[in-house]
C-alpha positions in Angstrom: -11.6 -29.0 -11.1 -11.4 -25.5 -10.6 -10.9 -24.4 -6.9 -12.3 -21.1 -5.6 -10.5 -17.9 -3.5 -13.1 -16.3 -1.3 -11.6 -12.5 -1.8 -12.3 -10.2 1.0 -11.4 -6.4 2.8 -13.0 -3.6 5.1 -14.1 -0.8 2.8 -11.6 1.4 1.5 -9.7 -1.6 1.5 -9.7 -1.3 -2.4 -10.1 -4.7 -2.4 -12.6 -4.2 -5.9 -9.4 -2.9 -7.5 -7.6 -6.1 -6.1 -10.7 -8.3 -8.1 -10.0 -6.1 -11.1 -6.1 -7.1 -12.0 -6.9 -10.8 -11.0 -9.8 -10.5 -14.1 -7.4 -8.5 -15.9 -4.7 -11.2 -16.0 -7.6 -14.2 -17.3 -9.1 -15.5 -13.7 -12.6 -15.5 -13.0 -14.0 -13.4 -11.1 -17.6 -13.5 -8.7 -19.0 -10.3 -7.8 -21.4 -10.8 -4.9 -22.6 -7.0 -4.8 -22.7 -7.4 -8.6 -25.4 -10.0 -7.6 -26.8 -8.3 -5.2 -27.5 -5.3 -7.4 -28.5 -7.8 -10.3 -31.3 -9.8 -7.5 -32.9 -6.2 -6.1 -32.6 -4.4 -9.9 -35.8 -4.5 -11.8 -37.8 -7.3 -12.2 -34.9 -9.3 -9.8 -35.8 -12.2 -8.0 -34.9 -11.3 -4.7 -38.2 -7.9 -5.6 -41.8 -10.1 -4.7 -39.6 -11.1 -1.7 -38.6 -7.4 0.2 -42.2 -6.1 -0.5 -43.6 -9.1 1.5 -41.6 -8.4 4.2 -40.7 -4.9 4.2 -43.7 -3.4 2.5 -45.0 -1.2 -0.9 -43.5 1.8 0.3 -39.9 1.0 0.1 -40.9 0.5 -4.3 -42.0 3.7 -6.4 -44.4 4.5 -9.4 -42.7 1.6 -12.2 -42.1 -0.9 -8.9 -38.7 -0.1 -8.4 -36.9 -0.8 -4.7 -35.9 2.9 -3.3 -32.3 1.9 -2.0 -31.7 4.4 -0.2 -34.8 4.2 2.1 -33.9 0.1 2.5 -30.6 1.6 3.7 -31.7 3.8 6.2 -33.7 1.4 7.4 -31.3 -1.4 8.0 -29.0 1.2 9.2 -31.6 2.7 11.7 -33.4 -0.9 12.6 -31.0 -4.3 13.4 -33.8 -5.8 13.4 -34.8 -5.1 9.7 -30.3 -6.1 9.0 -31.4 -8.8 10.0 -33.8 -10.0 8.0 -33.3 -8.4 4.3 -30.2 -10.5 5.1 -32.3 -13.9 5.8 -33.7 -13.1 2.5 -31.3 -11.7 0.6 -27.6 -14.2 1.1 -29.9 -17.1 0.1 -30.4 -15.6 -3.2 -27.0 -14.4 -3.3 -25.2 -18.4 -2.7 -27.6 -19.6 -5.5 -26.8 -17.2 -8.1 -23.1 -17.5 -7.0 -23.3 -21.6 -7.3 -24.6 -21.0 -11.0 -21.5 -18.7 -11.5 -19.1 -20.8 -11.0 -20.8 -23.9 -12.8 -19.7 -21.6 -15.7 -16.0 -22.1 -14.8 -15.4 -25.0 -14.1 -12.3 -25.8 -16.6 -10.2 -22.9 -15.1 -7.6 -23.2 -12.8 -9.2 -21.6 -9.9 -11.0 -18.1 -9.8 -11.9 -14.9 -7.3 -15.9 -15.1 -5.0 -15.8 -10.9 -4.6 -17.6 -11.4 -0.6 -17.4 -8.2 1.3 -18.9 -9.9 4.4 -16.9 -13.2 3.6 -16.1 -13.0 7.1 -18.8 -11.7 8.9 -21.8 -14.7 8.1 -20.3 -18.0 7.6 -23.1 -19.1 5.0 -20.4 -17.9 3.0 -17.7 -19.9 3.9 -18.3 -22.9 2.1 -17.6 -21.1 -1.3 -13.9 -20.6 -0.6 -10.7 -23.1 0.0 -9.5 -19.7 0.3 -9.5 -16.3 2.2 -7.5 -13.9 0.7 -7.8 -10.6 2.8 -6.9 -7.7 1.5 -5.3 -5.1 4.5 -4.8 -1.7 5.4 -4.8 -0.1 8.1 -8.3 1.8 9.9 -7.0 5.3 8.9 -6.6 4.3 5.2 -9.2 3.2 5.1 -10.9 6.0 6.4 -9.1 8.4 4.2 -9.6 6.5 1.4 -13.1 6.6 1.7 -13.8 10.3 2.8 -12.1 11.1 -1.0 -13.6 8.7 -3.2 -17.8 9.9 -1.5 -16.7 13.0 1.0 -18.6 10.8 3.9 -17.8 11.8 7.5 -14.8 9.8 9.5 -17.9 9.4 11.4 -19.7 8.3 9.3 -17.4 6.3 7.5 -16.7 4.8 11.7 -20.6 3.4 11.8 -19.7 1.7 8.6 -16.9 0.0 9.9 -18.6 -1.1 13.2 -20.7 -2.7 11.3 -18.1 -5.3 9.9 -15.9 -7.4 10.9 -12.8 -5.7 12.9 -9.1 -5.8 11.0 -8.1 -8.3 13.9 -10.9 -10.8 13.0 -10.4 -10.8 9.2 -6.6 -10.7 9.7 -7.4 -14.4 11.9 -9.6 -16.5 9.3 -7.1 -15.2 6.5 -5.1 -17.9 4.7 -3.1 -15.0 2.3 -3.3 -11.5 3.6 -2.7 -9.0 0.8 -1.7 -5.5 2.3 -2.5 -2.5 0.1 -1.8 1.0 1.3 1.3 1.3 -1.7 0.3 2.5 -5.0 -2.1 0.3 -7.2 0.7 -0.9 -9.6 2.4 -2.2 -6.6 -1.1 -3.8 -6.0 -1.1 -5.3 -9.2 2.4 -6.5 -8.7 1.4 -8.8 -5.5 -1.3 -9.9 -7.3 1.0 -11.8 -9.7 2.9 -13.6 -7.6 -0.6 -14.2 -5.8 -1.7 -15.5 -9.5 1.4 -17.4 -9.5 1.6 -18.6 -6.4 -2.1 -19.8 -6.8 -1.7 -21.5 -10.3 0.7 -23.5 -9.3 -0.7 -24.9 -5.5 -4.6 -25.2 -7.7 -2.8 -27.3 -10.5 -1.0 -29.3 -7.8 -4.2 -30.2 -5.8 -5.6 -30.7 -8.7 -3.1 -33.2 -10.1 -2.8 -34.5 -6.4 -6.7 -35.1 -5.7 -7.4 -37.0 -9.3 
């Protein structure tokens, strides 16, 4: 039996780097964002439904999704965001279940889900929730350095996500990440040992 830890955090928290550190330790990592890109990529299984709901104007002459136009649409129209999520999230959930089936012999794995706190549909996937935590000021600074967005735009994105307090209240484990990558790697190694011990024990007592 494989136990799954849901990894989440706000924009700029360093969640993806934390996931990479777990992967480096040999832990299976399932990336919900990667799945989303896959099913909306060329010949992706989400494309027919997106075309049906939003129309052909969101596609180029080769049938590829115009992601920038879709992104702008869901930011401007909350109802469009809800429509997109209602068709995407069940498909992402199915893909995660499929990938979990390939890791049934691991002690535990990580599911990297940005919207784990915001969307209850994903809560069934994980035994524990690990939140990568930083201050809002740190989030803004990192996103500015990474993407060049202005603070107002970053705050607009942050407003669509769970608040820091909401994430911390939902967390079983918190990974503070305002230091260096080396410090993050050290903390991940400590969590890795903890998860190995805890989930190995739970596997024995549930047999």
